N, C-alpha and C positions, 0 to 999 in steps of 0.2 A: 537380529532376525524378527520376525513379527510377533515373537513372544516376550520380547525385550522390553522393557518400559522405555518410554521416550525420556529424552534428556529432560531433567527437573521434575519428572513425573512422581518421582519418591520423594521430591521434597514439596510436592503438592502446588507446584508453581511451574509452568510453563512460559517462556517469555519469546516471542517471536517477532523480530525486526522486519516491517515492511517498509519497502523502498520504492517508491515510483519515479522513473527518469523517463524523459523524452524520448531518448534514442536516436539513432544514428542521423536522421533526417532534420532533427531539430537544433535552433541556435541553443547553445548550452546543453546539448543532448546528454552530457554524462553527468550534469548536476544533479543531484537527486532533488526534485521538484518536491516530493512529499515522504515525509519520515512520521513512520507511527510505529508505537511497540502495542502490541497485543499480549496480554497478561492473562493466562487462562489457570483458574482454579479448580481442577477436577472435582475434588470432593463437595464443592457445594454448586458446581455447575454454574459459576460465573465467570465474567470475562470483563477486563478493564481494556478500553482502548485510550492511549495516550498519543496526543500528535504532538511533535516538536516543530517549533518554527525553524523554518529552514535559514533564518537568518540570524541564528544564535550563534555566537562567536566563541570558538574553543581553541585550545592550544595546540599545535602542530609541532613536535619536537624533531629537530634536525639529526639524522642519522649519524652524522659526521661530528657533530658537536651536541652531546645530551643536556648540556645547560642552556642551549639556544633554541629559542622556539618562536613562533609566529602565529599572531591570533587571526584566523580565518573563518569564515562562516562554516558550520556543520556540514552543510550540503557540498563542502570539497572533499570531505572522507573518502567518498567511494572513487572519485576522480584519483586522488593521491595515493590511494592502497585497496582499492576495491571493497569489496562485502566487509572482509575481515577486518580492515580499519575502520569502517562504518560500525560494525558491531562493537568495537573497541571505545570509539567516541562515544558512543550512545551509552554504553556500559559506565563509563566516566560522567556522564552528565547524570544518569538517572540513578546509579548506584545498583542497578538490577543486572543479573547473570544474564546475557541473550543467548539462549539455546539454540535458535535457528534463525534464518532470515531467508526471506523472499523478495526478489528483485523484479519487477515488470516494467517494460517500456510502454510507450502510448500505443504502439500497435498491438501488442500483447493483451493490453487493457481491454482495447475496443474489440478483439477477437474473441476474447473469452466471454463477453457479455453478447456478443452478437451469436456465438455459438449456442448460448443458453436460449437464444431467442427474445433477447431484451430483458430488461428487468423493470418491475415496478416500483416507483419511489413517490414518496410523499412529499411535495414541496412547501415548505412550512411560510416562505414569504414570496409572493411575486417580485422579481427584479430584472432589470437591464444591465448587460454590460456593453457600453459602445468600445471598448478597446480589449477585446478577445482578440488573441493573435489568430491569423488564417494560417494556411500552409504555405505562404507566399513573403513571408517576412512583412506582412502588413497586418492592417486589424479587420475585424467585422464586428457587427453587434449581435449580440444573442440575448433572447429573453425568455423568462421562465414564469409561468403562471402557477399561484397558489393553487393546491389540489394533487391529485395523482396523476403521474405520467408514466406511460411505457416508453421506456428510453432505450434506443439504439445503443450501440456502443460508443458512436461520433458523440451522441446527444450526452450519454453519462459522463463521457471525457470532458466536455464542456461545464458541465454540472461541477465536476469535480475539481477543474481548473481554473474556474472563472476568479479574478482577485480584483476586479473593478467595479462590481455591481452595486446598483444604488439601494437603498432600503435595508441598509445595514448589511449587505452581503460582501461588502468590500474589504473586509478584515480577515486576517489568518485565521481569526476564531469562527467567523461564518464560514470560511473555506473548510477548515478542520470538519466541522459538524455536517458539512455536505458531503465530505469524503467518508466519514464514518457511515452515513445513511446509505451511500453506493454499496459499500462492503456489506452493511446488512442485507440489502436487496439480493446482492449476489449470492450471499449464503443462503438465503431463503429460497431462492430459484434452484440453486444447484443441488439443494438438498430435496426439493420437491420434484425433481427430475431423477433422483437418484445418482448424480452423476459423481458426487463426491465417495461414495462408499462402493464403488465398482471398480475394482483394479484396473479392469481393461479400458474404462472410459478415461481413469485419471491418466492412464499410461499414454493413450492416444491423443488425449488433451495436452499432455505436456511435450510429446514430439511434435506435434500440431504447431506449438508454439515456438519450437526450435529455441534460438538464442534470445526470443523476447521475454522469456523469463527464466530465470537463474534462482537455484535454491540449493542447500545445503541439506536439504531432507530427501531421505530416499523415499521410493514412492510407498513402501511399507509404512514409513512414519506417517506420510500424508494420509493413507486409510486410516490409521490408528488414530491421528489428529482429529479426522473426520469424524471417527466414531465417540469421541469423547466431546466434540463440540456440536453434534447434531442436536441435542437437547439444550443448547444454551441459547438464550434470546439474545 
């Protein structure tokens, strides 16, 4: 119930696994395109964001033969065993207990941002990506210009997903940094609108998103989490 502490709260460390997938209409739509751990320390109001490269290879053991394993990329864990296996593999790699997970697909990501009326993001480097996937198994060119931009859901998705940009933005590190920026912008906007501290609004958002977002967090836990994180930059 809402008087209970959150998992990890009594140890002063709440770890949340954030997973992003393409979703049904996308090639490789069940592979986790984005893997991030948010680690919150309530006592000092600090949060660390750790992005894991999706090409990291981990051991997957066979159910029939416990001695047999194969090395596959970590982004296969959700396909092979759902969010529970993803939790387990991330715990193995990071050594952190994973208390909660949230999984969102491209549609859910766009919808959250559009429902908030867009988000304001500061773009550190101008860049162009000529190999950004379009929705028809082909490519399109996207470009971003240094400075502030109010992004729609689709635009924010392009900013977060782009992996072939010039000007230093083609690396996994550049991409992780951009994704963290989007998270920060979403948090800022959602708090400024009071969305995250209102149980009715959170409930409406969750049912609106339907199957496009999954979590093992109850609504009361989300509200409590929002209360803890509202003062964390």
